[in-house]
All heavy atoms as an XYZ file, in Angstrom:
837
protein
N       3.640    -17.441     13.172
C       2.596    -16.844     12.362
C       3.084    -15.550     11.703
O       2.698    -15.238     10.597
C       1.374    -16.574     13.240
C       0.219    -15.998     12.466
S      -0.465    -17.143     11.301
C      -2.080    -17.331     11.927
N       3.993    -14.832     12.394
C       4.513    -13.586     11.847
C       5.327    -13.802     10.589
O       5.266    -13.004      9.653
N       6.108    -14.897     10.557
C       6.917    -15.188      9.366
C       6.012    -15.492      8.176
O       6.293    -15.049      7.054
C       7.842    -16.366      9.640
N       4.926    -16.219      8.419
C       3.979    -16.528      7.347
C       3.394    -15.251      6.757
O       3.358    -15.068      5.533
C       2.859    -17.432      7.868
C       1.642    -17.444      6.986
C       1.672    -18.102      5.767
C       0.485    -16.787      7.361
C       0.552    -18.110      4.941
C      -0.633    -16.789      6.553
C      -0.596    -17.447      5.334
N       2.962    -14.348      7.629
C       2.339    -13.108      7.170
C       3.343    -12.249      6.408
O       3.039    -11.711      5.337
C       1.735    -12.335      8.360
C       0.555    -13.123      8.936
C       1.296    -10.935      7.945
C       0.012    -12.591     10.235
N       4.553    -12.146      6.924
C       5.574    -11.320      6.283
C       5.962    -11.867      4.909
O       5.944    -11.142      3.908
C       6.825    -11.236      7.174
O       6.457    -10.707      8.444
C       7.890    -10.364      6.543
N       6.313    -13.148      4.855
C       6.767    -13.744      3.595
C       5.631    -13.799      2.583
O       5.809    -13.439      1.410
C       7.367    -15.147      3.839
C       7.669    -15.844      2.535
C       8.604    -15.051      4.691
N       4.451    -14.211      3.008
C       3.324    -14.302      2.082
C       2.877    -12.919      1.615
O       2.546    -12.737      0.441
C       2.156    -15.042      2.729
O       2.510    -16.373      2.992
N       2.868    -11.954      2.513
C       2.495    -10.589      2.128
C       3.452    -10.009      1.106
O       3.034     -9.397      0.117
N       4.741    -10.204      1.334
C       5.735     -9.742      0.372
C       5.591    -10.490     -0.950
O       5.709     -9.893     -2.026
C       7.140     -9.919      0.943
C       8.291     -9.339      0.146
C       8.120     -7.846     -0.055
C       9.606     -9.619      0.856
N       5.314    -11.784     -0.877
C       5.103    -12.576     -2.088
C       3.909    -12.092     -2.883
O       3.944    -12.026     -4.120
N       2.831    -11.726     -2.190
C       1.640    -11.202     -2.874
C       1.966     -9.874     -3.550
O       1.598     -9.645     -4.710
C       0.466    -11.059     -1.884
C      -0.033    -12.450     -1.475
C      -0.669    -10.235     -2.476
C      -1.002    -12.447     -0.307
N       2.679     -9.003     -2.855
C       3.064     -7.712     -3.429
C       3.939     -7.895     -4.670
O       3.708     -7.269     -5.713
C       3.796     -6.866     -2.387
C       4.303     -5.513     -2.846
C       3.139     -4.592     -3.200
C       5.166     -4.882     -1.779
N       4.922     -8.761     -4.581
C       5.808     -9.024     -5.717
C       5.032     -9.650     -6.875
O       5.259     -9.313     -8.041
C       6.999     -9.897     -5.277
C       7.918     -9.087     -4.351
C       7.791    -10.422     -6.477
C       9.004     -9.894     -3.691
N       4.099    -10.543     -6.569
C       3.278    -11.161     -7.619
C       2.425    -10.118     -8.333
O       2.284    -10.158     -9.562
C       2.379    -12.245     -7.021
O       3.139    -13.293     -6.496
N       1.851     -9.189     -7.577
C       1.049     -8.127     -8.189
C       1.912     -7.274     -9.117
O       1.500     -6.938    -10.239
C       0.364     -7.272     -7.106
C      -0.728     -8.095     -6.408
C      -0.224     -5.987     -7.696
C      -1.302     -7.452     -5.165
N       3.113     -6.936     -8.682
C       4.028     -6.176     -9.549
C       4.353     -6.962    -10.815
O       4.426     -6.395    -11.908
C       5.311     -5.826     -8.803
C       5.192     -4.736     -7.740
C       6.495     -4.617     -6.961
C       4.814     -3.415     -8.368
N       4.562     -8.277    -10.673
C       4.835     -9.114    -11.837
C       3.676     -9.122    -12.815
O       3.869     -9.010    -14.037
N       2.461     -9.214    -12.295
C       1.278     -9.213    -13.162
C       1.138     -7.870    -13.865
O       0.824     -7.816    -15.066
C       0.014     -9.572    -12.349
C       0.091    -11.036    -11.908
C      -1.255     -9.313    -13.150
C      -0.935    -11.435    -10.876
N       1.373     -6.779    -13.142
C       1.322     -5.453    -13.774
C       2.351     -5.331    -14.886
O       2.063     -4.788    -15.965
C       1.536     -4.357    -12.733
C       0.398     -4.120    -11.753
C       0.808     -3.113    -10.685
C      -0.847     -3.644    -12.486
N       3.549     -5.836    -14.648
C       4.585     -5.800    -15.693
C       4.181     -6.645    -16.890
O       4.444     -6.271    -18.031
C       5.925     -6.287    -15.147
C       6.562     -5.298    -14.195
O       6.285     -4.117    -14.236
N       7.410     -5.796    -13.336
N       3.556     -7.778    -16.648
C       3.155     -8.666    -17.740
C       2.093     -8.030    -18.628
O       1.978     -8.385    -19.802
C       2.656    -10.004    -17.191
C       3.771    -10.849    -16.617
S       3.186    -12.390    -15.903
C       2.840    -13.308    -17.392
N       1.315     -7.103    -18.093
C       0.299     -6.432    -18.913
C       0.894     -5.313    -19.761
O       0.179     -4.681    -20.521
C      -0.822     -5.842    -18.022
O      -0.267     -4.851    -17.164
C      -1.516     -6.922    -17.215
N       2.189     -5.064    -19.628
C       2.849     -4.034    -20.411
C       3.135     -2.776    -19.616
O       3.762     -1.848    -20.114
N       2.682     -2.726    -18.374
C       2.939     -1.572    -17.507
C       4.299     -1.775    -16.838
O       4.399     -2.457    -15.834
C       1.833     -1.432    -16.467
C       2.037     -0.256    -15.542
O       2.998      0.489    -15.663
N       1.120     -0.105    -14.618
N       5.329     -1.170    -17.402
C       6.673     -1.359    -16.856
C       7.110     -0.159    -16.019
O       8.291      0.033    -15.762
C       7.698     -1.652    -17.975
C       7.767     -0.518    -18.984
C       7.384     -2.977    -18.655
C       8.896     -0.666    -19.989
N       6.157      0.623    -15.553
C       6.485      1.819    -14.776
C       7.144      1.488    -13.443
O       7.802      2.344    -12.851
C       5.236      2.667    -14.537
O       4.283      1.946    -13.791
N       6.989      0.261    -12.953
C       7.616     -0.117    -11.682
C       9.091     -0.488    -11.856
O       9.795     -0.654    -10.869
C       6.868     -1.293    -11.045
O       6.980     -2.439    -11.852
N       9.545     -0.584    -13.091
C      10.939     -0.927    -13.354
C      11.808      0.331    -13.354
O      11.321      1.448    -13.540
C      11.069     -1.655    -14.687
C      10.312     -2.979    -14.775
C      10.445     -3.561    -16.165
C      10.781     -3.951    -13.731
N      13.074      0.142    -13.190
C      14.035      1.239    -13.124
C      13.979      2.070    -14.397
O      13.790      1.547    -15.493
C      15.435      0.639    -12.925
C      16.454      1.617    -12.490
N      17.209      2.339    -13.369
C      16.829      2.013    -11.251
C      18.025      3.135    -12.712
N      17.822      2.954    -11.412
N      14.156      3.382    -14.256
C      14.070      4.286    -15.403
C      15.024      3.885    -16.515
O      14.738      4.074    -17.696
C      14.344      5.730    -14.980
C      15.744      5.967    -14.504
C      16.193      5.877    -13.227
C      16.881      6.298    -15.302
N      17.545      6.134    -13.172
C      17.998      6.399    -14.435
C      17.081      6.526    -16.654
C      19.267      6.719    -14.874
C      18.359      6.840    -17.092
C      19.431      6.943    -16.219
N      16.155      3.327    -16.142
C      17.160      2.922    -17.115
C      16.568      1.896    -18.086
O      16.781      1.977    -19.294
C      18.363      2.336    -16.379
C      19.427      1.771    -17.277
C      20.341      2.604    -17.906
C      19.529      0.396    -17.487
C      21.326      2.084    -18.726
C      20.505     -0.125    -18.310
C      21.391      0.728    -18.927
O      22.365      0.218    -19.741
N      15.814      0.938    -17.555
C      15.226     -0.091    -18.414
C      14.098      0.482    -19.261
O      13.936      0.106    -20.417
C      14.717     -1.256    -17.576
C      15.798     -1.951    -16.828
N      16.865     -2.554    -17.437
C      15.983     -2.141    -15.495
C      17.664     -3.073    -16.535
N      17.157     -2.833    -15.338
N      13.332      1.382    -18.695
C      12.238      1.979    -19.463
C      12.770      2.801    -20.637
O      12.174      2.816    -21.706
C      11.367      2.852    -18.555
C      10.591      2.057    -17.537
C       9.535      2.899    -16.848
N      10.013      4.159    -16.324
C      10.391      4.374    -15.063
N      10.370      3.380    -14.205
N      10.779      5.569    -14.675
N      13.881      3.487    -20.470
C      14.439      4.316    -21.535
C      15.085      3.499    -22.641
O      15.013      3.861    -23.810
C      15.488      5.271    -20.967
C      14.920      6.473    -20.289
C      16.014      7.436    -19.859
O      17.175      7.052    -19.738
N      15.642      8.678    -19.617
N      15.728      2.407    -22.286
C      16.515      1.658    -23.273
C      15.714      0.644    -24.078
O      16.214      0.122    -25.070
C      17.678      0.960    -22.575
C      18.687      1.977    -22.057
C      19.927      1.349    -21.584
N      20.395      0.296    -22.460
C      21.618      0.195    -22.922
N      22.496      1.105    -22.618
N      21.976     -0.820    -23.658
N      14.495      0.340    -23.662
C      13.669     -0.629    -24.387
C      12.836      0.124    -25.418
O      12.167      1.108    -25.103
C      12.751     -1.413    -23.418
C      11.798     -2.316    -24.175
C      13.591     -2.217    -22.447
N      12.901     -0.330    -26.659
C      12.132      0.296    -27.739
C      10.635      0.160    -27.451
O      10.189     -0.817    -26.844
C      12.473     -0.357    -29.076
N       9.880      1.136    -27.894
C       8.433      1.168    -27.634
C       7.733     -0.109    -28.111
O       6.860     -0.629    -27.427
C       7.826      2.405    -28.316
C       6.377      2.644    -27.969
C       6.164      3.007    -26.506
O       6.999      3.714    -25.927
O       5.143      2.560    -25.937
N       8.133     -0.602    -29.267
C       7.475     -1.802    -29.805
C       7.834     -3.072    -29.026
O       7.147     -4.086    -29.139
C       7.793     -2.002    -31.289
C       9.267     -2.236    -31.602
C      10.048     -0.953    -31.847
O       9.512      0.149    -31.670
O      11.226     -1.084    -32.223
N       8.893     -3.020    -28.222
C       9.307     -4.184    -27.431
C       8.864     -4.110    -25.970
O       9.111     -5.044    -25.207
C      10.833     -4.333    -27.463
C      11.335     -4.709    -28.831
O      10.631     -5.342    -29.614
N      12.544     -4.306    -29.145
N       8.213     -3.035    -25.570
C       7.848     -2.874    -24.162
C       6.923     -3.975    -23.660
O       7.080     -4.448    -22.540
C       7.206     -1.513    -23.923
C       8.224     -0.417    -23.891
C       7.601      0.903    -23.545
N       8.683      1.876    -23.509
C       8.847      2.746    -22.549
N       7.985      2.816    -21.591
N       9.862      3.570    -22.573
N       5.963     -4.368    -24.457
C       5.021     -5.402    -24.021
C       5.745     -6.742    -23.843
O       5.561     -7.424    -22.832
C       3.871     -5.526    -25.006
C       2.752     -6.377    -24.487
C       1.438     -5.857    -24.986
C       0.346     -6.694    -24.391
N      -0.673     -5.956    -23.742
N       6.574     -7.126    -24.798
C       7.316     -8.389    -24.697
C       8.318     -8.333    -23.542
O       8.472     -9.305    -22.798
C       8.036     -8.677    -26.011
N       8.977     -7.194    -23.385
C       9.916     -7.003    -22.280
C       9.179     -7.125    -20.946
O       9.631     -7.826    -20.033
C      10.573     -5.628    -22.412
C      11.434     -5.241    -21.254
C      12.641     -5.882    -21.022
C      11.067     -4.217    -20.406
C      13.459     -5.514    -19.954
C      11.872     -3.831    -19.344
C      13.064     -4.485    -19.122
N       8.041     -6.460    -20.830
C       7.247     -6.524    -19.608
C       6.776     -7.936    -19.301
O       6.731     -8.341    -18.135
N       6.429     -8.700    -20.340
C       5.985    -10.080    -20.114
C       7.095    -10.942    -19.527
O       6.868    -11.714    -18.597
C       5.475    -10.703    -21.413
C       4.098    -10.268    -21.775
C       3.591    -11.007    -22.991
C       2.183    -10.530    -23.315
N       1.597    -11.224    -24.438
N       8.296    -10.822    -20.067
C       9.401    -11.640    -19.562
C       9.824    -11.233    -18.153
O       9.955    -12.081    -17.268
C      10.598    -11.559    -20.506
C      10.563    -12.482    -21.708
C      11.738    -12.205    -22.634
C      10.564    -13.927    -21.289
N      10.014     -9.950    -17.951
C      10.421     -9.486    -16.624
C       9.297     -9.739    -15.618
O       9.538    -10.172    -14.491
C      10.821     -7.994    -16.659
C      11.092     -7.465    -15.264
C      12.040     -7.800    -17.539
N       8.066     -9.519    -16.035
C       6.918     -9.774    -15.162
C       6.773    -11.242    -14.814
O       6.430    -11.589    -13.674
N       7.028    -12.123    -15.775
C       6.955    -13.551    -15.497
C       7.995    -13.943    -14.461
O       7.701    -14.690    -13.518
C       7.160    -14.358    -16.788
C       7.169    -15.875    -16.638
C       5.827    -16.372    -16.103
C       7.502    -16.538    -17.963
N       9.210    -13.432    -14.612
C      10.254    -13.717    -13.624
C       9.868    -13.211    -12.249
O      10.043    -13.894    -11.238
N       9.313    -12.016    -12.191
C       8.887    -11.434    -10.923
C       7.738    -12.233    -10.324
O       7.701    -12.486     -9.114
C       8.466     -9.964    -11.138
O       9.523     -9.266    -11.787
C       8.141     -9.280     -9.830
N       6.797    -12.639    -11.150
C       5.661    -13.438    -10.687
C       6.123    -14.773    -10.105
O       5.629    -15.214     -9.058
C       4.669    -13.664    -11.827
C       3.424    -14.482    -11.497
C       2.584    -13.792    -10.434
C       2.603    -14.715    -12.760
N       7.078    -15.410    -10.753
C       7.601    -16.686    -10.252
C       8.236    -16.501     -8.875
O       8.027    -17.306     -7.964
C       8.591    -17.303    -11.262
C       7.836    -17.791    -12.493
C       9.395    -18.435    -10.625
C       8.714    -18.217    -13.641
N       8.981    -15.427     -8.690
C       9.593    -15.152     -7.392
C       8.510    -14.928     -6.338
O       8.575    -15.464     -5.232
C      10.541    -13.941     -7.481
C      11.753    -14.292     -8.345
C      10.991    -13.485     -6.087
C      12.629    -13.106     -8.703
N       7.497    -14.140     -6.675
C       6.407    -13.885     -5.736
C       5.655    -15.138     -5.357
O       5.344    -15.370     -4.176
N       5.352    -15.978     -6.337
C       4.634    -17.227     -6.055
C       5.480    -18.176     -5.211
O       4.950    -18.877     -4.333
C       4.202    -17.902     -7.363
C       3.128    -17.159     -8.153
C       2.865    -17.867     -9.488
C       1.845    -17.035     -7.354
N       6.778    -18.196     -5.462
C       7.667    -19.042     -4.650
C       7.643    -18.591     -3.191
O       7.656    -19.416     -2.268
C       9.094    -18.994     -5.207
N       7.579    -17.279     -2.970
C       7.518    -16.770     -1.605
C       6.195    -17.132     -0.938
O       6.160    -17.481      0.243
C       7.721    -15.252     -1.603
C       9.117    -14.851     -2.012
S       9.358    -13.083     -2.020
C       9.512    -12.799     -0.265
N       5.105    -17.071     -1.690
C       3.796    -17.436     -1.136
C       3.776    -18.908     -0.755
O       3.317    -19.281      0.337
C       2.672    -17.101     -2.134
C       2.566    -15.583     -2.309
C       1.340    -17.695     -1.669
C       1.678    -15.156     -3.454
N       4.275    -19.773     -1.619
C       4.314    -21.212     -1.333
C       5.186    -21.485     -0.116
O       4.823    -22.273      0.764
C       4.807    -22.017     -2.563
C       5.074    -23.461     -2.203
C       3.783    -21.924     -3.691
N       6.339    -20.818     -0.026
C       7.198    -20.990      1.144
C       6.467    -20.569      2.416
O       6.542    -21.251      3.440
C       8.494    -20.192      0.999
C       9.365    -20.270      2.219
C      10.095    -21.419      2.485
C       9.433    -19.217      3.117
C      10.895    -21.514      3.614
C      10.228    -19.300      4.244
C      10.955    -20.452      4.495
N       5.754    -19.458      2.348
C       4.989    -19.000      3.504
C       3.941    -20.011      3.935
O       3.752    -20.262      5.135
N       3.262    -20.605      2.978
C       2.247    -21.626      3.286
C       2.883    -22.862      3.924
O       2.364    -23.395      4.904
C       1.486    -22.013      2.014
C       0.798    -20.858      1.352
S      -0.559    -20.263      2.312
C      -1.879    -20.901      1.364
N       4.003    -23.301      3.352
C       4.685    -24.467      3.926
C       5.188    -24.172      5.333
O       5.129    -25.027      6.219
C       5.839    -24.908      3.019
C       5.433    -25.556      1.698
C       6.654    -25.783      0.817
C       4.700    -26.857      1.937
N       5.641    -22.949      5.553
C       6.113    -22.586      6.888
C       4.954    -22.534      7.880
O       5.101    -22.942      9.032
C       6.852    -21.250      6.859
C       7.568    -20.981      8.155
C       8.803    -21.566      8.412
C       7.006    -20.183      9.144
C       9.463    -21.358      9.607
C       7.653    -19.970     10.341
C       8.880    -20.560     10.571
O       9.531    -20.359     11.760
N       3.801    -22.064      7.433
C       2.621    -22.050      8.301
C       2.222    -23.469      8.691
O       1.935    -23.742      9.859
C       1.460    -21.341      7.609
C       0.158    -21.260      8.408
C       0.351    -20.370      9.633
C      -0.964    -20.730      7.546
N       2.238    -24.380      7.729
C       1.920    -25.781      8.026
C       2.954    -26.359      8.977
O       2.620    -27.092      9.912
C       1.823    -26.607      6.721
C       0.666    -26.105      5.865
C       1.657    -28.086      7.034
C       0.646    -26.665      4.460
N       4.224    -25.994      8.781
C       5.280    -26.460      9.686
C       5.021    -26.004     11.117
O       5.226    -26.760     12.065
C       6.646    -25.945      9.225
C       7.693    -25.985     10.298
C       8.262    -27.191     10.682
C       8.095    -24.824     10.943
C       9.222    -27.241     11.687
C       9.053    -24.856     11.934
C       9.616    -26.065     12.315
N       4.566    -24.769     11.302
C       4.309    -24.263     12.647
C       3.279    -25.099     13.389
O       3.341    -25.230     14.605
C       3.870    -22.800     12.597
C       5.003    -21.847     12.317
C       4.583    -20.392     12.381
O       3.364    -20.104     12.479
O       5.466    -19.533     12.349
N       2.342    -25.669     12.669
C       1.308    -26.481     13.313
C       1.668    -27.958     13.412
O       1.213    -28.647     14.315
C      -0.025    -26.317     12.576
C      -0.622    -24.949     12.792
C      -0.588    -23.988     11.793
C      -1.184    -24.607     14.011
C      -1.113    -22.729     11.997
C      -1.715    -23.341     14.234
C      -1.673    -22.415     13.222
O      -2.193    -21.162     13.440
N       2.483    -28.459     12.477
C       2.788    -29.897     12.467
C       4.183    -30.221     12.983
O       4.445    -31.362     13.346
C       2.680    -30.454     11.037
O       3.643    -29.831     10.209
C       1.276    -30.263     10.481
N       5.095    -29.254     12.962
C       6.497    -29.431     13.346
C       7.231    -30.452     12.477
O       8.204    -31.069     12.912
C       6.605    -29.816     14.831
C       6.120    -28.739     15.771
C       6.879    -27.424     15.613
O       8.102    -27.416     15.612
N       6.164    -26.324     15.479
N       6.784    -30.631     11.247
C       7.477    -31.497     10.285
C       8.592    -30.682      9.629
O       8.344    -29.822      8.770
C       6.521    -32.016      9.218
C       5.456    -32.998      9.680
C       4.467    -33.268      8.561
C       6.096    -34.287     10.153
N       9.827    -30.931     10.031
C      10.965    -30.138      9.553
C      11.181    -30.263      8.054
O      11.749    -29.377      7.426
C      12.226    -30.525     10.315
C      12.165    -30.106     11.759
C      13.416    -30.457     12.505
C      13.262    -30.036     13.959
N      14.404    -30.374     14.762
N      10.709    -31.351      7.481
C      10.872    -31.548      6.039
C      10.157    -30.446      5.255
O      10.588    -30.075      4.164
C      10.380    -32.955      5.605
C      10.766    -33.253      4.153
C       8.875    -33.087      5.772
C      12.215    -33.510      3.969
N       9.100    -29.881      5.820
C       8.368    -28.817      5.137
C       9.233    -27.562      4.982
O       9.190    -26.900      3.948
C       7.089    -28.474      5.898
C       6.010    -29.554      5.910
C       4.863    -29.150      6.815
C       5.519    -29.824      4.507
N      10.022    -27.263      5.986
C      10.907    -26.098      5.901
C      12.013    -26.355      4.888
O      12.378    -25.465      4.109
C      11.499    -25.757      7.286
C      12.501    -24.631      7.186
C      10.395    -25.396      8.259
N      12.530    -27.575      4.863
C      13.587    -27.914      3.907
C      13.055    -27.842      2.479
O      13.669    -27.217      1.603
C      14.168    -29.312      4.223
C      14.869    -29.276      5.584
C      15.125    -29.767      3.125
C      15.234    -30.646      6.117
N      11.893    -28.461      2.250
C      11.283    -28.427      0.914
C      10.946    -26.988      0.532
O      11.189    -26.555     -0.603
C      10.029    -29.323      0.867
C       9.233    -29.095     -0.404
C      10.409    -30.785      0.997
N      10.414    -26.221      1.482
C      10.071    -24.828      1.217
C      11.292    -23.997      0.866
O      11.248    -23.168     -0.045
N      12.391    -24.211      1.588
C      13.616    -23.454      1.309
C      14.162    -23.802     -0.072
O      14.584    -22.907     -0.824
C      14.656    -23.724      2.380
N      14.133    -25.077     -0.417
C      14.600    -25.499     -1.746
C      13.714    -24.890     -2.825
O      14.202    -24.363     -3.834
C      14.645    -27.038     -1.848
C      15.736    -27.584     -0.941
C      14.839    -27.486     -3.285
C      15.694    -29.089     -0.753
N      12.410    -24.931     -2.607
C      11.458    -24.379     -3.573
C      11.654    -22.868     -3.701
O      11.629    -22.319     -4.806
C      10.031    -24.723     -3.110
C       8.928    -24.100     -3.922
C       8.528    -22.732     -3.394
O       8.688    -22.443     -2.199
O       8.061    -21.935     -4.228
N      11.872    -22.190     -2.592
C      12.070    -20.744     -2.623
C      13.347    -20.372     -3.373
O      13.337    -19.483     -4.235
C      12.117    -20.185     -1.200
C      12.327    -18.680     -1.064
C      11.193    -17.914     -1.729
C      12.441    -18.302      0.405
N      14.426    -21.063     -3.081
C      15.696    -20.793     -3.769
C      15.563    -21.068     -5.267
O      16.000    -20.265     -6.091
C      16.838    -21.615     -3.139
C      17.127    -21.097     -1.723
C      18.097    -21.564     -3.998
C      18.021    -22.000     -0.893
N      14.934    -22.186     -5.612
C      14.747    -22.518     -7.027
C      13.872    -21.466     -7.717
O      14.175    -21.031     -8.838
C      14.127    -23.903     -7.169
N      12.806    -21.033     -7.060
C      11.922    -20.013     -7.638
C      12.635    -18.696     -7.860
O      12.450    -18.038     -8.885
N      13.456    -18.301     -6.886
C      14.199    -17.048     -7.021
C      15.205    -17.150     -8.169
O      15.323    -16.231     -8.982
C      14.893    -16.683     -5.692
C      13.845    -16.261     -4.657
C      15.922    -15.574     -5.897
C      14.379    -16.080     -3.257
N      15.910    -18.268     -8.256
C      16.898    -18.438     -9.325
C      16.225    -18.432    -10.693
O      16.662    -17.726    -11.611
C      17.723    -19.732     -9.109
C      18.647    -19.553     -7.899
C      18.520    -20.091    -10.359
C      19.328    -20.832     -7.448
N      15.147    -19.194    -10.850
C      14.434    -19.244    -12.134
C      13.868    -17.869    -12.481
O      13.980    -17.406    -13.622
C      13.318    -20.314    -12.106
C      12.404    -20.206    -13.312
C      13.915    -21.708    -12.024
N      13.281    -17.183    -11.502
C      12.726    -15.859    -11.740
C      13.776    -14.856    -12.171
O      13.560    -14.059    -13.092
N      14.921    -14.888    -11.514
C      16.005    -13.967    -11.879
C      16.532    -14.283    -13.274
O      16.798    -13.366    -14.062
C      17.131    -14.016    -10.827
C      16.662    -13.329     -9.537
C      18.408    -13.370    -11.344
C      17.628    -13.457     -8.378
N      16.681    -15.556    -13.597
C      17.167    -15.933    -14.927
C      16.218    -15.427    -16.015
O      16.644    -14.858    -17.023
C      17.385    -17.455    -15.028
C      18.610    -17.868    -14.203
C      17.530    -17.897    -16.485
C      18.781    -19.363    -14.061
N      14.917    -15.617    -15.808
C      13.940    -15.166    -16.805
C      13.968    -13.642    -16.926
O      13.948    -13.089    -18.030
C      12.527    -15.677    -16.457
C      12.469    -17.199    -16.631
C      11.461    -15.002    -17.319
C      11.202    -17.837    -16.119
N      14.008    -12.937    -15.798
C      14.047    -11.479    -15.821
C      15.315    -10.974    -16.500
O      15.268    -10.057    -17.331
C      13.967    -10.908    -14.402
O      12.710    -11.181    -13.838
N      16.460    -11.555    -16.165
C      17.719    -11.140    -16.776
C      17.741    -11.458    -18.271
O      18.298    -10.693    -19.061
C      18.913    -11.780    -16.073
C      19.288    -11.133    -14.770
C      18.555    -10.080    -14.237
C      20.379    -11.571    -14.065
C      18.902     -9.484    -13.040
C      20.746    -10.978    -12.868
C      20.008     -9.934    -12.357
N      17.132    -12.561    -18.661
C      17.040    -12.894    -20.083
C      16.248    -11.807    -20.820
O      16.663    -11.346    -21.896
C      16.386    -14.263    -20.288
C      16.065    -14.548    -21.731
C      17.071    -14.866    -22.634
C      14.758    -14.477    -22.199
C      16.783    -15.111    -23.971
C      14.454    -14.722    -23.519
C      15.467    -15.036    -24.410
O      15.176    -15.269    -25.723
N      15.116    -11.388    -20.251
C      14.320    -10.325    -20.857
C      15.095     -9.024    -20.948
O      15.034     -8.315    -21.959
N      15.845     -8.702    -19.904
C      16.650     -7.478    -19.917
C      17.736     -7.556    -20.975
O      17.982     -6.590    -21.707
C      17.270     -7.247    -18.537
C      16.295     -6.830    -17.499
S      17.122     -6.702    -15.903
C      15.725     -6.779    -14.802
N      18.388     -8.693    -21.062
C      19.473     -8.880    -22.041
C      18.918     -8.797    -23.466
O      19.504     -8.154    -24.340
C      20.159    -10.217    -21.796
C      21.242    -10.563    -22.781
C      22.544     -9.924    -22.388
C      23.658    -10.467    -23.252
N      24.325     -9.455    -23.992
N      17.765     -9.437    -23.675
C      17.194     -9.511    -25.012
C      16.682     -8.157    -25.502
O      16.928     -7.760    -26.641
C      16.063    -10.533    -25.035
C      15.428    -10.710    -26.397
C      14.420    -11.828    -26.403
C      13.848    -11.990    -27.796
N      12.907    -13.078    -27.863
N      15.962     -7.435    -24.651
C      15.301     -6.212    -25.096
C      16.013     -4.932    -24.648
O      15.693     -3.855    -25.140
C      13.851     -6.184    -24.601
C      13.031     -7.274    -25.223
C      12.623     -8.375    -24.479
C      12.679     -7.216    -26.574
C      11.863     -9.367    -25.057
C      11.924     -8.216    -27.146
C      11.524     -9.286    -26.394
O      10.784    -10.289    -26.970
N      16.945     -5.049    -23.715
C      17.622     -3.871    -23.197
C      19.104     -3.875    -23.560
O      19.791     -2.894    -23.327
C      17.433     -3.844    -21.670
C      17.849     -2.562    -21.044
O      18.043     -1.564    -21.702
N      17.974     -2.575    -19.741
N      19.602     -4.980    -24.042
C      21.006     -5.076    -24.397
C      21.900     -5.469    -23.237
O      23.085     -5.655    -23.408
N      21.365     -5.590    -22.057
C      22.132     -5.964    -20.878
C      21.321     -5.703    -19.636
O      20.257     -5.082    -19.677
N      21.825     -6.187    -18.509
C      21.074     -5.999    -17.275
C      21.425     -4.677    -16.611
O      20.755     -4.250    -15.681
C      21.286     -7.176    -16.293
C      22.751     -7.345    -15.922
C      20.712     -8.447    -16.853
C      23.003     -8.356    -14.822
N      22.475     -4.023    -17.091
C      22.851     -2.710    -16.541
C      22.979     -1.694    -17.646
O      23.205     -1.921    -18.746
C      24.169     -2.794    -15.769
C      24.107     -3.731    -14.605
C      24.797     -4.928    -14.617
C      23.358     -3.409    -13.484
C      24.755     -5.785    -13.548
C      23.310     -4.260    -12.399
C      23.998     -5.460    -12.430
């Protein structure tokens, strides 16, 4: 039960940050990104980075739910599917976020 609470709680927090970024509030991002993105591109930049962050958060929530179901049913396939889903969500989220950084910031660093 502790793993469910930890992973899902972190997923909810990350999802909230993603939603805030998608609304154009990029204050949670590193100062470097805030300085290098032009004012007129902040909303579009926030949407892309926020979408990537939201996908990562949702993947963590889904993994937490599958792990909770596994604890009660002991179906190992749920952990395997959850791990695959989590890895895929993290990869897709990072790709989208890095694309937004590359497009509007000129690079990820």
